[in-house]
C-alpha positions as CSV (number, residue, x, y, z in Angstrom):
1,X,0.1,0.3,0.1
2,X,1.5,3.1,-1.0
3,X,2.2,6.0,1.7
4,X,1.9,3.0,4.0
5,X,5.1,3.6,7.3
6,X,7.1,0.3,6.0
7,X,7.3,2.3,2.3
8,X,9.7,4.7,4.4
9,X,13.2,4.8,4.6
10,X,14.7,4.3,8.0
11,X,15.9,7.7,9.4
12,X,18.3,8.3,12.0
13,X,17.8,11.4,14.6
14,X,19.4,13.3,17.5
15,X,19.3,12.6,20.7
16,X,20.6,15.9,22.5
17,X,23.7,16.5,20.9
18,X,24.0,12.8,19.5
19,X,22.9,11.4,16.3
20,X,21.8,7.8,16.6
21,X,21.6,5.4,13.2
22,X,20.5,1.9,13.4
23,X,20.9,-0.8,11.2
24,X,21.2,-4.5,10.2
25,X,24.2,-6.2,9.0
26,X,23.1,-8.7,6.6
27,X,25.0,-11.3,4.8
28,X,26.7,-8.6,2.1
29,X,28.2,-7.2,4.8
30,X,30.4,-10.1,5.9
31,X,33.3,-12.5,4.9
32,X,32.6,-16.0,4.9
33,X,32.8,-16.8,7.9
34,X,29.9,-14.0,8.6
35,X,32.3,-11.9,10.5
36,X,31.6,-7.6,9.5
37,X,34.5,-7.2,6.4
38,X,36.5,-3.7,8.3
39,X,35.9,-1.5,5.3
40,X,32.1,-1.9,5.9
41,X,32.1,-0.5,9.1
42,X,33.5,3.1,6.8
43,X,30.5,2.4,4.7
44,X,28.2,2.2,7.7
45,X,29.4,5.6,9.9
46,X,29.3,7.4,5.8
47,X,25.4,6.8,6.2
48,X,25.4,7.3,9.5
49,X,26.7,10.6,8.6
50,X,25.5,11.6,5.6
51,X,21.5,10.5,8.1
52,X,23.3,13.2,10.5
53,X,23.7,16.3,8.1
54,X,20.0,15.8,6.6
55,X,18.4,15.4,10.3
56,X,20.5,18.6,10.3
57,X,18.4,20.2,8.2
58,X,21.4,20.5,5.3
59,X,20.5,19.4,1.7
60,X,23.4,17.8,0.6
61,X,22.2,17.2,-2.7
62,X,20.9,21.1,-3.1
63,X,24.5,21.8,-2.0
64,X,26.3,19.8,-5.0
65,X,23.0,21.0,-7.4
66,X,23.4,24.9,-6.7
67,X,26.9,24.5,-6.7
68,X,28.0,25.5,-3.0
69,X,30.5,22.6,-2.4
70,X,30.3,19.0,-0.8
71,X,31.8,17.5,2.1
72,X,34.5,15.5,1.4
73,X,36.0,12.5,3.9
74,X,40.2,14.3,4.6
75,X,41.0,11.4,7.1
76,X,39.6,8.9,9.1
77,X,41.0,7.2,12.0
78,X,39.1,4.2,12.9
79,X,40.1,1.4,16.1
80,X,38.2,-1.8,15.4
81,X,37.9,-3.3,18.8
82,X,35.0,-5.9,18.4
83,X,33.4,-8.0,15.5
84,X,30.1,-7.4,14.4
85,X,28.5,-10.7,13.0
86,X,25.8,-11.5,10.5
87,X,22.2,-10.3,12.1
88,X,23.6,-8.2,14.9
89,X,22.0,-4.9,15.2
90,X,24.0,-1.4,15.3
91,X,23.9,1.7,16.2
92,X,26.4,4.7,14.7
93,X,26.3,7.2,17.5
94,X,27.7,10.3,16.4
95,X,28.5,13.3,17.1
96,X,30.3,16.7,16.8
97,X,33.6,17.4,18.0
98,X,35.0,20.6,16.4
99,X,33.5,23.0,13.7
100,X,35.8,24.7,11.9
101,X,35.2,27.2,9.3
102,X,35.8,24.8,6.7
103,X,35.5,21.5,7.9
104,X,33.7,19.4,11.0
105,X,35.5,16.8,12.7
106,X,33.2,13.7,14.1
107,X,32.9,11.5,16.3
108,X,31.8,8.0,15.4
109,X,31.1,5.3,17.6
110,X,29.6,1.6,16.2
111,X,27.4,-0.2,18.8
112,X,25.6,-3.5,19.5
113,X,23.8,-3.4,22.8
114,X,26.0,-1.2,25.1
115,X,29.0,-3.0,23.1
116,X,31.6,-0.8,21.3
117,X,32.8,-2.0,18.5
118,X,34.9,0.1,16.6
119,X,35.1,3.7,17.4
120,X,36.0,6.4,14.7
121,X,37.1,10.2,14.6
122,X,36.5,11.7,11.1
123,X,37.2,15.2,9.3
124,X,35.1,16.3,6.5
125,X,36.6,18.7,4.6
126,X,34.0,21.2,2.7
127,X,35.2,21.6,-0.5
128,X,34.2,24.0,-4.0
129,X,32.8,21.9,-6.4
130,X,36.5,21.7,-8.2
131,X,37.6,20.3,-4.9
132,X,39.1,23.5,-3.3
133,X,38.6,23.9,0.3
134,X,36.1,26.6,1.2
135,X,33.9,27.3,4.2
136,X,31.2,25.8,4.8
137,X,28.0,27.8,4.9
138,X,27.2,29.9,7.7
139,X,23.8,28.6,8.1
140,X,25.4,25.3,8.3
141,X,28.2,25.6,11.0
142,X,24.9,27.8,13.1
143,X,22.7,24.2,13.1
144,X,26.1,22.1,14.2
145,X,26.5,24.9,17.1
146,X,22.8,24.8,18.5
147,X,23.3,20.5,18.1
148,X,26.5,21.0,19.8
149,X,24.7,23.4,23.0
150,X,22.3,20.8,23.7
151,X,24.6,18.5,25.4
152,X,26.1,22.0,27.6
């Protein structure tokens, strides 16, 4: 039936300054032993970051289409602590560690229930359409700062 909540993609959201995004580990995410392939944690975190921007009211597609710019990962530091496995329900918790003029530092934690499976520090640079660093839109910085203020 069209219009059913089941026809809508899952959306995460903010709980105070934390963005939470849940997902299930599918067969395609794992190796033959049913353990999540290490690079897929980065994909899980990317989905969570994209959803975090959406939840913050930032329309990445419109920014690309109108030539404003786009975020690109400039640095990723990830630490793996425990393996996720086929069928696990995971939660990616993302927080804005630092908002700068042309970049955002995001801390992300992959959790299975109360267990931390991996955590990462990501630097996302804001780039012009031709790939040069530039200041991110002021209203985006203001939104990020308002989200961070919820934790104080």
